[in-house]
N, C-alpha and C positions, 0 to 999 in steps of 0.2 A: 141751479146749484148755488149754495151759500158761499160767500166769499170769506176766506179766513183772514181776520184782522191782522194776523202776524205777518202775512205776506208783504203788506205795505211797509212794515218796519224793516224787514230784511232788505227790500229794494232801496230804502232811504240810506241804510248803512253802507251798502255797496256803492251808491252814488257819492257819498261823502269821502270814501277811501279813494275813489277814482279822481275826484277833484283835488285831493291832497297830493297824490302822486303827480298830477299834471302841473302843479305849482313848483315841484322840486326841480332843482337844476340838474342837467344831464351829468352822469358820472364821467370824469375825465378818462380818456383812453391812455393806457400805460405806454411808456416809450417803447420803441421797437426793440432796442437792445435788451431791455428788461424782459420783454416777452420772449426773446430768443434764449436768454439765460434760463428762464423758467422752463421753457420747452426742453432745453438740453438737460437740465437737472432731472426733470420728470423722466426723460428717456434713459438717463444714467441709472436712476433708481429702479426703473422697470427692468433694465438689462441685468442689474445685480440680482433682483428677485428671481428673474428667469433663470440666470446661471445657477443660483442656489437650488432652485427646484430641479433643474436638469441634473445637477451634481447629486442631489438626494436620490433622484430616480436611478442614476447610474449606480450609486452605492447599493441601493436596494436590489437592482438587477444583478450586480456582482455578488452580493451576499447570497441571493437566491441561487445563483449559479454555483457558488462555492458549496453551499449546503447540499445541493443536488449531487455535486461531484463526490463529496464526502459520503453521502448516503449510498451512492453507487459503489464506491470503493469498499464500504463496510459490507454491503451485500455480496460483492464479488469475493472479498476475503472469507466471508462466512461460507460461501458455496465452494470455494476452491481450497479452503484449509482442510488438511487431512483430519478425518474423524478419528478421535482417540477411541480405540476399541477397549472394552473392559478387560482387565487382566485379573487373574486369580491372585488374591492377596493372603488368603488363609484357608484352613480346612477345619470344619467343625469336628472336634474330637469327642465332645460329650455335651449332651443337652439334657437339662433337668426341668421338668414342668413344661408349660406352654411357651413356645418361642415362635416369633413371627419374622418373616423376611419380606422386605419391601424391595422389589426388583426394578428393572429398567422401565416396566410399564406402570409403575406406581401402584401396583396391586399388592396389598398386604395379605400374605398367605401364611398359614401355620407351617412350620418346618416339620415334616413327617420323618424324613430320613436325614442322617448326617450328610452334609453337602459341602461343596466348595463355595467359598465366599469371594465375590469379585468386586472390583472397584465400582463405585456408584451404587452399591446395594446398602441397605440399612437393616440392622437386626434390632428387634424390640423384644424384651423379655417381660413376661407377666409377673404377677405377684407369686412368690414362692417358686421362682424359676431361675435358671442360670445357664450360661453357655461357657464351655471351654474350647478354645481354638488354638490350633498349631499355627503360629504366625509364619508367613511365607519365607522370610529370610532368617528364620530361627526364632526361638523364644515361645512363650506361652501367654496368650491373652485370655482373660476371664471377664465375663460380664455378669454382674449381680442381678438380682430381681429388680423389676421396674426400671430397666435401663434401656436407653436408646443410643445406638452408635451407628454413624454413617462411615463407610469405608471409602476413603478418598483415593489412596494409591498404595503402593507396596510398602510405604514407610510413613503413612499418615492416616489418622482417623479423626472423626469429629465426635466428641462426647456431648450429646444434647441434653441428656439427663441421666441420673443414676450414678453408678460407680463401676470402675473397671480396675483390674489388677494386671500387671505385666511383669513377667519374669524373663529377663533378657538372656538368662542361662549363659553367662560369660565363661563358665568352666568348659564349655564345648568349643571354645575358640573366641572369635570376635563377638562382642555383644550384638544381638539383633537390633536393627534400627527401627525406631518408632517414635513419632511425635503425636501427641494427643492435643488436638485443638479444642479449646473451650472458650466460653464467653469472657473469661478472665485472662486469657492468654494461652500460649503454647507451652505444653509440658513435654520436655525432652529429657530422657534418662542418660546417665553416663555409666552404663553397666550396672544394673541394679535390679532389685525387686521392690515394687512400689505400688501404691493404690492411689487413684485419682477419683474424686467424687464431686459432682456439681449439683446445685439446686438453682432456684431462680435468682439468688443473690450472691452466691459464693462458690469458690473452688477450694477443695481441701486435698492436699497432697501428703501422703504418709509413706515414709521410706523405711523398708525393712533393712536393706543394706545398700551400699553404693551411694550415689548422688543423683539428684534430679534438678534440672534447671527449668525455671518458669519465666517466660518472657511475656509480660503483659503491661499493666500500669506500672509494675515494679519488676525489676530483673533480680531474681532471688535464686540462690542455690539451696536446696533442702537436703540436709545431710542425713546419714544413717541414724535411726532412732529418733527422728524428729517428725513432727506433723505441723504443717504450716497452712493457715487458712487465709484466703485472699478475698477481700471485699471491695472490688473496684479500686478507687484511688485511695482508700483508707490504708493505714499502715497494716501490713500482714501480721498475723498473730502466730507465734511459734510455741509448740508444746513438746515435751518429751513423751515418747511412747515406747511400748514393748513390741518386740517382733512376733509375739504370740498372744493368744487370748481371744475373747469373743469377737473383737472387731475383724479378725482374720478368718473366722470359721467358715464363712461363705466361700472363701477362696478354695478351701479343701474340697467342698462339694463339687467344684468344677475342675478338679485336678485332672490332668491328662491320663489317658489309659496307659498302663505300663506293661510291656511285655518282659517277663522275668526270665524266660528260658535262657540258660547260659550265664546267669548272674549269681552272685553270692548274696547271702543274707546281709552282709555289710552294705551292699548296694541298695537293698530295699530300705535299710535303716537310714541311709544317707538321703534317700528320696523322701522318706517320711519326715525327717528333720527339716528338709528344705521346704516342704509344703506346710508344715505346722508351725515352723518358727522355733521349735524346741531344740535344745541340744541333746545329744545322746551321751549317756554315761554308763559305764559297765561296773558291775560288782564282781569280785572274786576272779579277776583275770579273764573274763569272758570276751574281752575285745579280740583276743587271738582266735577264739572259738568260732565267731561269726565269719571269720575270714575263710573258713573251710566248709561252711554249710551252703549247699546248693539250694536254690529256689527255682520253682517252675510255675508255669501258668501265666495268666494275664490278669492284672489288677484293674478291675473296672469300678470298684467301689472307692470309698474315701480312703485317704492314707491311714486313718485310725483303724478302719476295718481291716485293711491290708496288714497292718502291724499285728493286730490280734490274731489273724489267721496264720501269718508267717511264723510268729514266735510259738504259737501253740503246737504247730507241726514240729518245731525244733526243740520241744521240751524246755522252752525258756519262757520267762514271764517279764512283765514290765509294769511300771507305775509312773504317773505324772506328778511332778513337783511344780505346781503352778506358781509358787512364790518366786522361784529362781528360773523357771522355764526350762526344765530338764525332764527327759524321759530316761528312767533308770532301768537298765536291763539286768535281770537276775535269773537264777535257776528257778524253775517252776517248783512250787511247793516249799520254797524257803523264805 
């Protein structure tokens, strides 16, 4: 076997280091009291480290135990809490076009027949569709086309998209209670007829009469004849509006069915005025005549169609004045 020349060099270096260490003087032994102090210091530091680790472990165990207790309490509260049963909040009075209902099982189904509406359910309307509902504690709620509403409770709904109209009908007694929750805030009426509409960026509230309060980024009261638009934290914009006209026509389409038996023509005219937003005026002393004219039947069509049929039977005529928002009643043929 050949000898590696590098091995001799390594041995020589090792021998030189050993000779050098052999010549060095031995290291002095530390005094006994210094050794004791060092030992005590090391023990103290080690005990502190151990206590900190033990304390952290205890805190972690306590935190884990507390989390477990809270979790158990939440589960028990969930299991033991009474389950809120759905309650009827409204009744469908009229449906136009394709309307869908999303029930407890999250199944979206077309509405075939007029039905009761319960808390937890959602109604969606298609294009060219609408729904009129009799609100549970009084009043009339209407949904326009392409609208989605979730019914939360007997006095609260969520407007997810589209627009709704509410008539609290205060002339029948106390105004019906309803709060409309939107992404811009809660809309609460104070005895009124109003419309609320939402899209991705704004909320628009239009008041025919009475007042509406909006609680969101801003607390604003919208008064009769005003329309206010809300855009998040931006300053709301207010406009003057009319109580009649194209913006309100969709409301007429979903007006509730009216049973006229036992009523007078003046009652029919009052209903038409309320639904259309127009005032009624009479020519030639006809105001006293309509007090004595009986009407019968059930009005299932729009208020304008009901007006046409009712006055034709009574040998009366009518005309609309769109400039001042008036329906003028006159003798037929004059």
